[in-house]
TIVO-2410 file (N, C-alpha, C; in nm, 3 decimals):
# residues 195
REC num residu      c1      c2      c3 atome chaine
REC   1      K   6.760  -7.430   5.814     N      A
REC   1      K   6.750  -7.296   5.760    CA      A
REC   1      K   6.821  -7.292   5.625     C      A
REC   2      Q   6.753  -7.227   5.529     N      A
REC   2      Q   6.809  -7.215   5.394    CA      A
REC   2      Q   6.916  -7.106   5.391     C      A
REC   3      P   7.028  -7.131   5.322     N      A
REC   3      P   7.128  -7.024   5.309    CA      A
REC   3      P   7.071  -6.910   5.226     C      A
REC   4      D   7.117  -6.789   5.258     N      A
REC   4      D   7.069  -6.673   5.182    CA      A
REC   4      D   7.116  -6.684   5.038     C      A
REC   5      A   7.024  -6.666   4.947     N      A
REC   5      A   7.060  -6.670   4.805    CA      A
REC   5      A   7.134  -6.540   4.771     C      A
REC   6      K   7.239  -6.555   4.693     N      A
REC   6      K   7.312  -6.436   4.653    CA      A
REC   6      K   7.234  -6.363   4.545     C      A
REC   7      V   7.217  -6.235   4.568     N      A
REC   7      V   7.149  -6.152   4.468    CA      A
REC   7      V   7.253  -6.112   4.364     C      A
REC   8      P   7.225  -6.142   4.236     N      A
REC   8      P   7.324  -6.106   4.135    CA      A
REC   8      P   7.341  -5.954   4.128     C      A
REC   9      A   7.463  -5.913   4.104     N      A
REC   9      A   7.491  -5.770   4.091    CA      A
REC   9      A   7.424  -5.718   3.964     C      A
REC  10      P   7.373  -5.596   3.969     N      A
REC  10      P   7.312  -5.542   3.847    CA      A
REC  10      P   7.419  -5.525   3.739     C      A
REC  11      P   7.379  -5.536   3.613     N      A
REC  11      P   7.478  -5.520   3.507    CA      A
REC  11      P   7.538  -5.380   3.509     C      A
REC  12      T   7.663  -5.370   3.467     N      A
REC  12      T   7.728  -5.239   3.460    CA      A
REC  12      T   7.659  -5.155   3.352     C      A
REC  13      P   7.625  -5.031   3.384     N      A
REC  13      P   7.562  -4.945   3.282    CA      A
REC  13      P   7.654  -4.930   3.160     C      A
REC  14      K   7.592  -4.899   3.049     N      A
REC  14      K   7.666  -4.889   2.923    CA      A
REC  14      K   7.631  -4.759   2.852     C      A
REC  15      I   7.733  -4.699   2.790     N      A
REC  15      I   7.713  -4.586   2.700    CA      A
REC  15      I   7.761  -4.631   2.563     C      A
REC  16      Q   7.673  -4.619   2.464     N      A
REC  16      Q   7.711  -4.652   2.326    CA      A
REC  16      Q   7.703  -4.525   2.242     C      A
REC  17      V   7.811  -4.497   2.171     N      A
REC  17      V   7.821  -4.376   2.089    CA      A
REC  17      V   7.859  -4.416   1.947     C      A
REC  18      A   7.787  -4.365   1.849     N      A
REC  18      A   7.826  -4.381   1.709    CA      A
REC  18      A   7.864  -4.243   1.656     C      A
REC  19      I   7.986  -4.232   1.607     N      A
REC  19      I   8.036  -4.108   1.547    CA      A
REC  19      I   8.027  -4.124   1.396     C      A
REC  20      L   7.955  -4.032   1.330     N      A
REC  20      L   7.936  -4.035   1.185    CA      A
REC  20      L   7.995  -3.907   1.128     C      A
REC  21      L   8.102  -3.919   1.051     N      A
REC  21      L   8.176  -3.801   1.007    CA      A
REC  21      L   8.179  -3.790   0.855     C      A
REC  22      D   8.138  -3.674   0.805     N      A
REC  22      D   8.145  -3.638   0.663    CA      A
REC  22      D   8.292  -3.620   0.627     C      A
REC  23      V   8.340  -3.698   0.527     N      A
REC  23      V   8.480  -3.686   0.485    CA      A
REC  23      V   8.490  -3.637   0.340     C      A
REC  24      S   8.384  -3.570   0.291     N      A
REC  24      S   8.387  -3.516   0.156    CA      A
REC  24      S   8.478  -3.393   0.151     C      A
REC  25      N   8.511  -3.351   0.029     N      A
REC  25      N   8.601  -3.235   0.013    CA      A
REC  25      N   8.545  -3.107   0.071     C      A
REC  26      S   8.414  -3.096   0.084     N      A
REC  26      S   8.358  -2.973   0.141    CA      A
REC  26      S   8.399  -2.956   0.287     C      A
REC  27      M   8.452  -3.062   0.347     N      A
REC  27      M   8.497  -3.056   0.487    CA      A
REC  27      M   8.643  -3.011   0.499     C      A
REC  28      D   8.709  -2.985   0.386     N      A
REC  28      D   8.846  -2.932   0.392    CA      A
REC  28      D   8.847  -2.808   0.481     C      A
REC  29      G   8.941  -2.799   0.571     N      A
REC  29      G   8.950  -2.685   0.660    CA      A
REC  29      G   8.861  -2.697   0.782     C      A
REC  30      L   8.771  -2.794   0.782     N      A
REC  30      L   8.679  -2.813   0.893    CA      A
REC  30      L   8.699  -2.947   0.963     C      A
REC  31      I   8.757  -3.042   0.892     N      A
REC  31      I   8.758  -3.178   0.945    CA      A
REC  31      I   8.839  -3.191   1.074     C      A
REC  32      E   8.947  -3.115   1.087     N      A
REC  32      E   9.027  -3.126   1.210    CA      A
REC  32      E   8.948  -3.077   1.332     C      A
REC  33      Q   8.874  -2.964   1.314     N      A
REC  33      Q   8.790  -2.916   1.424    CA      A
REC  33      Q   8.681  -3.017   1.457     C      A
REC  34      A   8.623  -3.076   1.353     N      A
REC  34      A   8.516  -3.175   1.374    CA      A
REC  34      A   8.569  -3.296   1.451     C      A
REC  35      K   8.685  -3.346   1.411     N      A
REC  35      K   8.743  -3.462   1.480    CA      A
REC  35      K   8.772  -3.429   1.626     C      A
REC  36      A   8.830  -3.311   1.649     N      A
REC  36      A   8.863  -3.272   1.787    CA      A
REC  36      A   8.737  -3.257   1.871     C      A
REC  37      Q   8.633  -3.196   1.815     N      A
REC  37      Q   8.507  -3.176   1.888    CA      A
REC  37      Q   8.442  -3.311   1.919     C      A
REC  38      L   8.437  -3.399   1.821     N      A
REC  38      L   8.375  -3.530   1.841    CA      A
REC  38      L   8.452  -3.610   1.946     C      A
REC  39      W   8.584  -3.606   1.939     N      A
REC  39      W   8.664  -3.682   2.035    CA      A
REC  39      W   8.650  -3.623   2.176     C      A
REC  40      N   8.639  -3.492   2.184     N      A
REC  40      N   8.619  -3.427   2.314    CA      A
REC  40      N   8.488  -3.475   2.377     C      A
REC  41      M   8.382  -3.482   2.297     N      A
REC  41      M   8.252  -3.529   2.349    CA      A
REC  41      M   8.263  -3.673   2.396     C      A
REC  42      A   8.330  -3.756   2.318     N      A
REC  42      A   8.346  -3.897   2.357    CA      A
REC  42      A   8.428  -3.908   2.485     C      A
REC  43      S   8.532  -3.826   2.499     N      A
REC  43      S   8.617  -3.829   2.619    CA      A
REC  43      S   8.539  -3.789   2.743     C      A
REC  44      V   8.453  -3.688   2.730     N      A
REC  44      V   8.370  -3.646   2.843    CA      A
REC  44      V   8.279  -3.761   2.886     C      A
REC  45      M   8.221  -3.831   2.789     N      A
REC  45      M   8.135  -3.946   2.823    CA      A
REC  45      M   8.214  -4.056   2.893     C      A
REC  46      G   8.340  -4.071   2.855     N      A
REC  46      G   8.425  -4.172   2.918    CA      A
REC  46      G   8.452  -4.145   3.065     C      A
REC  47      R   8.433  -4.020   3.108     N      A
REC  47      R   8.455  -3.985   3.249    CA      A
REC  47      R   8.325  -3.981   3.328     C      A
REC  48      A   8.215  -4.021   3.266     N      A
REC  48      A   8.084  -4.016   3.332    CA      A
REC  48      A   8.079  -4.113   3.449     C      A
REC  49      R   7.998  -4.077   3.548     N      A
REC  49      R   7.975  -4.164   3.664    CA      A
REC  49      R   7.824  -4.173   3.685     C      A
REC  50      C   7.779  -4.291   3.721     N      A
REC  50      C   7.637  -4.310   3.754    CA      A
REC  50      C   7.615  -4.268   3.898     C      A
REC  51      G   7.489  -4.257   3.938     N      A
REC  51      G   7.453  -4.215   4.073    CA      A
REC  51      G   7.520  -4.296   4.182     C      A
REC  52      N   7.544  -4.424   4.157     N      A
REC  52      N   7.609  -4.509   4.258    CA      A
REC  52      N   7.760  -4.513   4.239     C      A
REC  53      D   7.815  -4.410   4.172     N      A
REC  53      D   7.958  -4.393   4.147    CA      A
REC  53      D   8.020  -4.508   4.066     C      A
REC  54      I   7.940  -4.571   3.984     N      A
REC  54      I   7.990  -4.676   3.894    CA      A
REC  54      I   8.025  -4.610   3.761     C      A
REC  55      T   8.137  -4.647   3.705     N      A
REC  55      T   8.177  -4.598   3.574    CA      A
REC  55      T   8.112  -4.686   3.467     C      A
REC  56      P   8.032  -4.628   3.380     N      A
REC  56      P   7.969  -4.709   3.275    CA      A
REC  56      P   8.073  -4.760   3.175     C      A
REC  57      N   8.042  -4.870   3.111     N      A
REC  57      N   8.125  -4.919   3.000    CA      A
REC  57      N   8.097  -4.830   2.879     C      A
REC  58      L   8.203  -4.778   2.817     N      A
REC  58      L   8.188  -4.692   2.700    CA      A
REC  58      L   8.228  -4.768   2.575     C      A
REC  59      E   8.136  -4.772   2.479     N      A
REC  59      E   8.162  -4.835   2.348    CA      A
REC  59      E   8.139  -4.729   2.241     C      A
REC  60      I   8.235  -4.717   2.151     N      A
REC  60      I   8.223  -4.616   2.045    CA      A
REC  60      I   8.241  -4.684   1.909     C      A
REC  61      A   8.158  -4.644   1.814     N      A
REC  61      A   8.169  -4.690   1.676    CA      A
REC  61      A   8.198  -4.569   1.588     C      A
REC  62      L   8.258  -4.593   1.472     N      A
REC  62      L   8.297  -4.484   1.383    CA      A
REC  62      L   8.259  -4.517   1.239     C      A
REC  63      Y   8.194  -4.422   1.175     N      A
REC  63      Y   8.159  -4.431   1.032    CA      A
REC  63      Y   8.210  -4.306   0.962     C      A
REC  64      E   8.251  -4.325   0.835     N      A
REC  64      E   8.275  -4.211   0.748    CA      A
REC  64      E   8.168  -4.215   0.639     C      A
REC  65      Y   8.133  -4.097   0.590     N      A
REC  65      Y   8.040  -4.092   0.477    CA      A
REC  65      Y   8.081  -3.978   0.386     C      A
REC  66      G   8.048  -3.993   0.255     N      A
REC  66      G   8.080  -3.890   0.158    CA      A
REC  66      G   8.208  -3.914   0.080     C      A
REC  67      R   8.273  -4.029   0.097     N      A
REC  67      R   8.396  -4.060   0.021    CA      A
REC  67      R   8.356  -4.132  -0.108     C      A
REC  68      P   8.393  -4.077  -0.225     N      A
REC  68      P   8.350  -4.139  -0.351    CA      A
REC  68      P   8.407  -4.280  -0.371     C      A
REC  69      G   8.516  -4.314  -0.304     N      A
REC  69      G   8.573  -4.448  -0.316    CA      A
REC  69      G   8.493  -4.553  -0.242     C      A
REC  70      N   8.400  -4.512  -0.156     N      A
REC  70      N   8.313  -4.607  -0.086    CA      A
REC  70      N   8.201  -4.650  -0.182     C      A
REC  71      D   8.138  -4.761  -0.156     N      A
REC  71      D   8.038  -4.821  -0.243    CA      A
REC  71      D   7.917  -4.728  -0.260     C      A
REC  72      A   7.889  -4.689  -0.384     N      A
REC  72      A   7.775  -4.601  -0.413    CA      A
REC  72      A   7.644  -4.668  -0.372     C      A
REC  73      K   7.633  -4.801  -0.389     N      A
REC  73      K   7.509  -4.871  -0.353    CA      A
REC  73      K   7.483  -4.865  -0.202     C      A
REC  74      L   7.589  -4.841  -0.126     N      A
REC  74      L   7.576  -4.828   0.019    CA      A
REC  74      L   7.571  -4.682   0.063     C      A
REC  75      G   7.546  -4.592  -0.032     N      A
REC  75      G   7.533  -4.451   0.000    CA      A
REC  75      G   7.665  -4.384   0.035     C      A
REC  76      F   7.777  -4.440  -0.014     N      A
REC  76      F   7.912  -4.389   0.013    CA      A
REC  76      F   7.943  -4.390   0.163     C      A
REC  77      V   7.881  -4.483   0.233     N      A
REC  77      V   7.898  -4.498   0.378    CA      A
REC  77      V   7.992  -4.615   0.405     C      A
REC  78      K   8.082  -4.597   0.502     N      A
REC  78      K   8.173  -4.706   0.539    CA      A
REC  78      K   8.191  -4.711   0.690     C      A
REC  79      Q   8.175  -4.830   0.745     N      A
REC  79      Q   8.202  -4.849   0.887    CA      A
REC  79      Q   8.354  -4.862   0.905     C      A
REC  80      I   8.410  -4.774   0.985     N      A
REC  80      I   8.553  -4.780   1.017    CA      A
REC  80      I   8.573  -4.873   1.136     C      A
REC  81      S   8.482  -4.867   1.232     N      A
REC  81      S   8.488  -4.953   1.349    CA      A
REC  81      S   8.348  -4.975   1.403     C      A
REC  82      G   8.316  -5.101   1.437     N      A
REC  82      G   8.195  -5.129   1.511    CA      A
REC  82      G   8.216  -5.084   1.655     C      A
REC  83      F   8.121  -5.111   1.741     N      A
REC  83      F   8.136  -5.072   1.881    CA      A
REC  83      F   8.262  -5.135   1.940     C      A
REC  84      T   8.345  -5.053   1.999     N      A
REC  84      T   8.469  -5.100   2.061    CA      A
REC  84      T   8.494  -5.025   2.191     C      A
REC  85      T   8.566  -5.091   2.280     N      A
REC  85      T   8.610  -5.025   2.404    CA      A
REC  85      T   8.756  -4.983   2.393     C      A
REC  86      D   8.821  -5.016   2.280     N      A
REC  86      D   8.962  -4.979   2.258    CA      A
REC  86      D   8.967  -4.835   2.205     C      A
REC  87      L   8.962  -4.741   2.298     N      A
REC  87      L   8.952  -4.600   2.259    CA      A
REC  87      L   9.081  -4.547   2.197     C      A
REC  88      D   9.195  -4.604   2.234     N      A
REC  88      D   9.321  -4.561   2.170    CA      A
REC  88      D   9.319  -4.591   2.021     C      A
REC  89      E   9.278  -4.712   1.987     N      A
REC  89      E   9.272  -4.752   1.846    CA      A
REC  89      E   9.167  -4.671   1.772     C      A
REC  90      L   9.053  -4.649   1.835     N      A
REC  90      L   8.947  -4.572   1.773    CA      A
REC  90      L   8.991  -4.428   1.749     C      A
REC  91      S   9.062  -4.371   1.845     N      A
REC  91      S   9.113  -4.235   1.830    CA      A
REC  91      S   9.207  -4.226   1.710     C      A
REC  92      K   9.294  -4.325   1.695     N      A
REC  92      K   9.385  -4.326   1.579    CA      A
REC  92      K   9.306  -4.329   1.449     C      A
REC  93      S   9.204  -4.416   1.444     N      A
REC  93      S   9.121  -4.426   1.323    CA      A
REC  93      S   9.052  -4.295   1.292     C      A
REC  94      L   8.997  -4.232   1.394     N      A
REC  94      L   8.927  -4.105   1.375    CA      A
REC  94      L   9.023  -3.998   1.322     C      A
REC  95      F   9.137  -3.983   1.387     N      A
REC  95      F   9.227  -3.875   1.349    CA      A
REC  95      F   9.303  -3.902   1.219     C      A
REC  96      N   9.297  -4.027   1.168     N      A
REC  96      N   9.357  -4.060   1.039    CA      A
REC  96      N   9.263  -4.035   0.921     C      A
REC  97      L   9.136  -4.006   0.948     N      A
REC  97      L   9.042  -3.981   0.838    CA      A
REC  97      L   9.080  -3.854   0.763     C      A
REC  98      K   9.075  -3.862   0.631     N      A
REC  98      K   9.108  -3.749   0.544    CA      A
REC  98      K   8.990  -3.723   0.450     C      A
REC  99      T   8.983  -3.602   0.396     N      A
REC  99      T   8.874  -3.567   0.305    CA      A
REC  99      T   8.903  -3.613   0.163     C      A
REC 100      D   8.794  -3.635   0.085     N      A
REC 100      D   8.809  -3.679  -0.054    CA      A
REC 100      D   8.674  -3.676  -0.125     C      A
REC 101      G   8.644  -3.567  -0.198     N      A
REC 101      G   8.527  -3.559  -0.286    CA      A
REC 101      G   8.395  -3.609  -0.230     C      A
REC 102      G   8.298  -3.637  -0.313     N      A
REC 102      G   8.184  -3.717  -0.276    CA      A
REC 102      G   8.052  -3.653  -0.243     C      A
REC 103      D   7.953  -3.740  -0.226     N      A
REC 103      D   7.816  -3.704  -0.190    CA      A
REC 103      D   7.791  -3.744  -0.046     C      A
REC 104      E   7.723  -3.656   0.028     N      A
REC 104      E   7.706  -3.674   0.172    CA      A
REC 104      E   7.561  -3.704   0.204     C      A
REC 105      Y   7.531  -3.828   0.238     N      A
REC 105      Y   7.394  -3.872   0.262    CA      A
REC 105      Y   7.373  -3.899   0.410     C      A
REC 106      C   7.325  -3.798   0.481     N      A
REC 106      C   7.308  -3.808   0.627    CA      A
REC 106      C   7.208  -3.915   0.666     C      A
REC 107      G   7.093  -3.917   0.600     N      A
REC 107      G   6.992  -4.017   0.633    CA      A
REC 107      G   7.046  -4.158   0.615     C      A
REC 108      H   7.124  -4.176   0.510     N      A
REC 108      H   7.179  -4.309   0.480    CA      A
REC 108      H   7.278  -4.354   0.587     C      A
REC 109      V   7.371  -4.267   0.625     N      A
REC 109      V   7.471  -4.308   0.725    CA      A
REC 109      V   7.405  -4.330   0.861     C      A
REC 110      M   7.306  -4.247   0.895     N      A
REC 110      M   7.236  -4.268   1.021    CA      A
REC 110      M   7.165  -4.402   1.022     C      A
REC 111      Y   7.088  -4.429   0.916     N      A
REC 111      Y   7.012  -4.554   0.909    CA      A
REC 111      Y   7.105  -4.675   0.909     C      A
REC 112      T   7.217  -4.665   0.836     N      A
REC 112      T   7.313  -4.775   0.833    CA      A
REC 112      T   7.368  -4.804   0.972     C      A
REC 113      S   7.407  -4.699   1.044     N      A
REC 113      S   7.463  -4.721   1.178    CA      A
REC 113      S   7.357  -4.779   1.272     C      A
REC 114      L   7.233  -4.740   1.255     N      A
REC 114      L   7.127  -4.788   1.343    CA      A
REC 114      L   7.090  -4.933   1.316     C      A
REC 115      T   7.105  -4.978   1.192     N      A
REC 115      T   7.067  -5.115   1.158    CA      A
REC 115      T   7.186  -5.210   1.156     C      A
REC 116      Q   7.307  -5.158   1.140     N      A
REC 116      Q   7.425  -5.243   1.130    CA      A
REC 116      Q   7.491  -5.271   1.265     C      A
REC 117      L   7.490  -5.172   1.353     N      A
REC 117      L   7.556  -5.189   1.483    CA      A
REC 117      L   7.468  -5.270   1.579     C      A
REC 118      K   7.533  -5.332   1.677     N      A
REC 118      K   7.461  -5.408   1.780    CA      A
REC 118      K   7.428  -5.315   1.897     C      A
REC 119      W   7.321  -5.237   1.880     N      A
REC 119      W   7.277  -5.147   1.986    CA      A
REC 119      W   7.219  -5.229   2.101     C      A
REC 120      D   7.253  -5.192   2.222     N      A
REC 120      D   7.203  -5.261   2.341    CA      A
REC 120      D   7.052  -5.241   2.349     C      A
REC 121      T   6.983  -5.345   2.390     N      A
REC 121      T   6.836  -5.337   2.394    CA      A
REC 121      T   6.784  -5.281   2.526     C      A
REC 122      S   6.870  -5.267   2.627     N      A
REC 122      S   6.825  -5.217   2.756    CA      A
REC 122      S   6.788  -5.069   2.747     C      A
REC 123      A   6.671  -5.037   2.799     N      A
REC 123      A   6.625  -4.897   2.797    CA      A
REC 123      A   6.703  -4.811   2.896     C      A
REC 124      T   6.777  -4.873   2.988     N      A
REC 124      T   6.847  -4.795   3.091    CA      A
REC 124      T   6.985  -4.747   3.044     C      A
REC 125      N   7.036  -4.801   2.936     N      A
REC 125      N   7.167  -4.758   2.887    CA      A
REC 125      N   7.153  -4.637   2.795     C      A
REC 126      Y   7.258  -4.556   2.790     N      A
REC 126      Y   7.257  -4.433   2.710    CA      A
REC 126      Y   7.314  -4.464   2.572     C      A
REC 127      K   7.235  -4.435   2.468     N      A
REC 127      K   7.274  -4.464   2.330    CA      A
REC 127      K   7.259  -4.335   2.249     C      A
REC 128      V   7.365  -4.299   2.176     N      A
REC 128      V   7.363  -4.169   2.108    CA      A
REC 128      V   7.444  -4.174   1.978     C      A
REC 129      I   7.397  -4.098   1.881     N      A
REC 129      I   7.468  -4.075   1.755    CA      A
REC 129      I   7.510  -3.929   1.752     C      A
REC 130      F   7.636  -3.906   1.711     N      A
REC 130      F   7.683  -3.772   1.678    CA      A
REC 130      F   7.715  -3.774   1.530     C      A
REC 131      I   7.640  -3.696   1.451     N      A
REC 131      I   7.665  -3.688   1.308    CA      A
REC 131      I   7.714  -3.547   1.277     C      A
REC 132      A   7.829  -3.539   1.207     N      A
REC 132      A   7.890  -3.411   1.175    CA      A
REC 132      A   7.912  -3.400   1.024     C      A
REC 133      G   7.881  -3.282   0.971     N      A
REC 133      G   7.902  -3.257   0.829    CA      A
REC 133      G   7.864  -3.114   0.796     C      A
REC 134      N   7.866  -3.082   0.663     N      A
REC 134      N   7.838  -2.943   0.627    CA      A
REC 134      N   7.763  -2.926   0.496     C      A
REC 135      E   7.698  -3.031   0.451     N      A
REC 135      E   7.613  -3.018   0.332    CA      A
REC 135      E   7.468  -3.036   0.373     C      A
REC 136      D   7.375  -3.015   0.279     N      A
REC 136      D   7.233  -3.025   0.312    CA      A
REC 136      D   7.200  -3.161   0.373     C      A
REC 137      F   7.132  -3.159   0.486     N      A
REC 137      F   7.099  -3.279   0.562    CA      A
REC 137      F   7.001  -3.369   0.487     C      A
REC 138      L   6.932  -3.315   0.386     N      A
REC 138      L   6.826  -3.389   0.317    CA      A
REC 138      L   6.874  -3.467   0.195     C      A
REC 139      Q   7.001  -3.467   0.164     N      A
REC 139      Q   7.051  -3.536   0.045    CA      A
REC 139      Q   7.037  -3.687   0.057     C      A
REC 140      G   7.030  -3.753  -0.060     N      A
REC 140      G   7.028  -3.899  -0.064    CA      A
REC 140      G   6.888  -3.956  -0.070     C      A
REC 141      N   6.880  -4.088  -0.089     N      A
REC 141      N   6.750  -4.152  -0.108    CA      A
REC 141      N   6.698  -4.221   0.018     C      A
REC 142      V   6.770  -4.211   0.131     N      A
REC 142      V   6.719  -4.260   0.259    CA      A
REC 142      V   6.682  -4.138   0.342     C      A
REC 143      P   6.553  -4.110   0.360     N      A
REC 143      P   6.514  -3.990   0.434    CA      A
REC 143      P   6.560  -3.996   0.580     C      A
REC 144      F   6.603  -3.881   0.631     N      A
REC 144      F   6.648  -3.877   0.770    CA      A
REC 144      F   6.535  -3.914   0.865     C      A
REC 145      T   6.410  -3.892   0.823     N      A
REC 145      T   6.296  -3.926   0.908    CA      A
REC 145      T   6.287  -4.078   0.928     C      A
REC 146      R   6.326  -4.154   0.827     N      A
REC 146      R   6.328  -4.301   0.841    CA      A
REC 146      R   6.434  -4.341   0.944     C      A
REC 147      A   6.550  -4.275   0.937     N      A
REC 147      A   6.656  -4.302   1.035    CA      A
REC 147      A   6.611  -4.261   1.174     C      A
REC 148      C   6.545  -4.147   1.186     N      A
REC 148      C   6.497  -4.101   1.318    CA      A
REC 148      C   6.396  -4.197   1.376     C      A
REC 149      A   6.308  -4.251   1.292     N      A
REC 149      A   6.209  -4.348   1.340    CA      A
REC 149      A   6.280  -4.473   1.395     C      A
REC 150      E   6.385  -4.516   1.326     N      A
REC 150      E   6.463  -4.632   1.372    CA      A
REC 150      E   6.534  -4.598   1.503     C      A
REC 151      A   6.586  -4.476   1.514     N      A
REC 151      A   6.654  -4.433   1.636    CA      A
REC 151      A   6.558  -4.435   1.754     C      A
REC 152      K   6.438  -4.382   1.735     N      A
REC 152      K   6.339  -4.380   1.843    CA      A
REC 152      K   6.302  -4.522   1.885     C      A
REC 153      K   6.288  -4.611   1.787     N      A
REC 153      K   6.253  -4.750   1.816    CA      A
REC 153      K   6.359  -4.816   1.904     C      A
REC 154      K   6.486  -4.777   1.882     N      A
REC 154      K   6.597  -4.838   1.956    CA      A
REC 154      K   6.641  -4.755   2.077     C      A
REC 155      G   6.575  -4.642   2.100     N      A
REC 155      G   6.611  -4.557   2.213    CA      A
REC 155      G   6.743  -4.485   2.195     C      A
REC 156      V   6.778  -4.453   2.070     N      A
REC 156      V   6.904  -4.385   2.038    CA      A
REC 156      V   6.875  -4.238   2.012     C      A
REC 157      I   6.950  -4.151   2.078     N      A
REC 157      I   6.939  -4.006   2.059    CA      A
REC 157      I   7.028  -3.966   1.942     C      A
REC 158      V   6.982  -3.872   1.860     N      A
REC 158      V   7.060  -3.823   1.747    CA      A
REC 158      V   7.096  -3.677   1.771     C      A
REC 159      N   7.226  -3.649   1.777     N      A
REC 159      N   7.275  -3.511   1.788    CA      A
REC 159      N   7.343  -3.474   1.657     C      A
REC 160      T   7.310  -3.357   1.602     N      A
REC 160      T   7.368  -3.313   1.476    CA      A
REC 160      T   7.465  -3.198   1.500     C      A
REC 161      I   7.574  -3.201   1.425     N      A
REC 161      I   7.678  -3.098   1.437    CA      A
REC 161      I   7.708  -3.046   1.297     C      A
REC 162      F   7.668  -2.923   1.271     N      A
REC 162      F   7.696  -2.862   1.142    CA      A
REC 162      F   7.833  -2.796   1.148     C      A
REC 163      C   7.916  -2.825   1.051     N      A
REC 163      C   8.052  -2.770   1.047    CA      A
REC 163      C   8.048  -2.643   0.962     C      A
REC 164      G   8.022  -2.531   1.028     N      A
REC 164      G   8.009  -2.402   0.961    CA      A
REC 164      G   7.919  -2.311   1.042     C      A
REC 165      D   7.870  -2.208   0.977     N      A
REC 165      D   7.786  -2.107   1.041    CA      A
REC 165      D   7.656  -2.167   1.093     C      A
REC 166      K   7.617  -2.129   1.214     N      A
REC 166      K   7.498  -2.187   1.279    CA      A
REC 166      K   7.372  -2.165   1.196     C      A
REC 167      L   7.350  -2.043   1.145     N      A
REC 167      L   7.230  -2.016   1.067    CA      A
REC 167      L   7.231  -2.091   0.935     C      A
REC 168      E   7.349  -2.105   0.875     N      A
REC 168      E   7.359  -2.183   0.751    CA      A
REC 168      E   7.320  -2.329   0.779     C      A
REC 169      G   7.364  -2.382   0.892     N      A
REC 169      G   7.328  -2.518   0.931    CA      A
REC 169      G   7.178  -2.535   0.946     C      A
REC 170      I   7.112  -2.434   1.000     N      A
REC 170      I   6.966  -2.439   1.013    CA      A
REC 170      I   6.902  -2.439   0.874     C      A
REC 171      R   6.954  -2.352   0.785     N      A
REC 171      R   6.902  -2.349   0.647    CA      A
REC 171      R   6.926  -2.482   0.576     C      A
REC 172      E   7.034  -2.549   0.612     N      A
REC 172      E   7.069  -2.679   0.550    CA      A
REC 172      E   7.003  -2.795   0.624     C      A
REC 173      H   6.908  -2.767   0.711     N      A
REC 173      H   6.820  -2.866   0.776    CA      A
REC 173      H   6.885  -2.950   0.885     C      A
REC 174      W   7.000  -2.911   0.937     N      A
REC 174      W   7.066  -2.991   1.040    CA      A
REC 174      W   6.991  -2.987   1.173     C      A
REC 175      R   6.921  -2.879   1.201     N      A
REC 175      R   6.845  -2.873   1.325    CA      A
REC 175      R   6.729  -2.972   1.322     C      A
REC 176      L   6.671  -2.993   1.204     N      A
REC 176      L   6.562  -3.090   1.192    CA      A
REC 176      L   6.607  -3.230   1.234     C      A
REC 177      G   6.728  -3.267   1.199     N      A
REC 177      G   6.780  -3.399   1.235    CA      A
REC 177      G   6.790  -3.416   1.385     C      A
REC 178      G   6.840  -3.314   1.455     N      A
REC 178      G   6.850  -3.320   1.600    CA      A
REC 178      G   6.714  -3.326   1.666     C      A
REC 179      E   6.621  -3.243   1.616     N      A
REC 179      E   6.486  -3.242   1.673    CA      A
REC 179      E   6.415  -3.374   1.650     C      A
REC 180      C   6.427  -3.427   1.529     N      A
REC 180      C   6.362  -3.554   1.494    CA      A
REC 180      C   6.419  -3.669   1.576     C      A
REC 181      G   6.547  -3.662   1.609     N      A
REC 181      G   6.614  -3.769   1.682    CA      A
REC 181      G   6.618  -3.748   1.833     C      A
REC 182      N   6.532  -3.657   1.885     N      A
REC 182      N   6.526  -3.628   2.029    CA      A
REC 182      N   6.659  -3.579   2.085     C      A
REC 183      G   6.742  -3.523   1.999     N      A
REC 183      G   6.872  -3.475   2.043    CA      A
REC 183      G   6.883  -3.324   2.028     C      A
REC 184      S   7.002  -3.278   1.996     N      A
REC 184      S   7.024  -3.135   1.983    CA      A
REC 184      S   7.104  -3.104   1.857     C      A
REC 185      Y   7.102  -2.978   1.820     N      A
REC 185      Y   7.177  -2.928   1.705    CA      A
REC 185      Y   7.281  -2.829   1.756     C      A
REC 186      T   7.401  -2.841   1.705     N      A
REC 186      T   7.505  -2.743   1.736    CA      A
REC 186      T   7.590  -2.724   1.611     C      A
REC 187      N   7.683  -2.631   1.620     N      A
REC 187      N   7.771  -2.609   1.505    CA      A
REC 187      N   7.914  -2.593   1.553     C      A
REC 188      I   8.006  -2.609   1.459     N      A
REC 188      I   8.148  -2.589   1.484    CA      A
REC 188      I   8.191  -2.470   1.401     C      A
REC 189      N   8.249  -2.371   1.467     N      A
REC 189      N   8.296  -2.251   1.399    CA      A
REC 189      N   8.422  -2.284   1.322     C      A
REC 190      Q   8.421  -2.254   1.192     N      A
REC 190      Q   8.535  -2.283   1.106    CA      A
REC 190      Q   8.662  -2.212   1.153     C      A
REC 191      D   8.646  -2.096   1.214     N      A
REC 191      D   8.762  -2.017   1.254    CA      A
REC 191      D   8.808  -2.046   1.396     C      A
REC 192      A   8.742  -2.140   1.465     N      A
REC 192      A   8.780  -2.171   1.603    CA      A
REC 192      A   8.918  -2.233   1.607     C      A
REC 193      A   8.999  -2.190   1.700     N      A
REC 193      A   9.134  -2.245   1.715    CA      A
REC 193      A   9.125  -2.379   1.786     C      A
REC 194      L   9.207  -2.474   1.741     N      A
REC 194      L   9.214  -2.604   1.808    CA      A
REC 194      L   9.294  -2.590   1.935     C      A
REC 195      E   9.246  -2.654   2.042     N      A
REC 195      E   9.318  -2.647   2.170    CA      A
REC 195      E   9.414  -2.763   2.181     C      A
***
């Protein structure tokens, strides 16, 4: 009689999150709320459980965009961290970001994160971008639709967060980014108190 072959355990599910934060001067007065909101969303994902009560592996990446000191040829986009499971270090990096002038190219930072990061190829893992800012979503020479097409190809959901009035965010095209990326649009109230 043949011994029973051991069935390999299924791989642990994975959640991959890319946080893209506008650090231009227009975010003065808003950046602390944005950082807190983004970190809160990441923390909630870290407590997620799958149907079989398995905790997924959480990997988070961080980009800043809109800083004039970043390379103009790269759309003023800079990767602060690739995908990491070291959430303490990532939290420090996020909360150390400061504002400084600049042009905010949403399409460029989205496309960069989608092509530069090592997104998991499994269709069963949850992959998402949270992009936060407060200038027109259509700025720059990389159209957000190109980034959305890349996101769909990789199974990545795009959620947009406008830092300011909800209707102003709609006028500034932030809802289009969420809709195009199969995600959602929300806003952060400038006057909201930090908890």
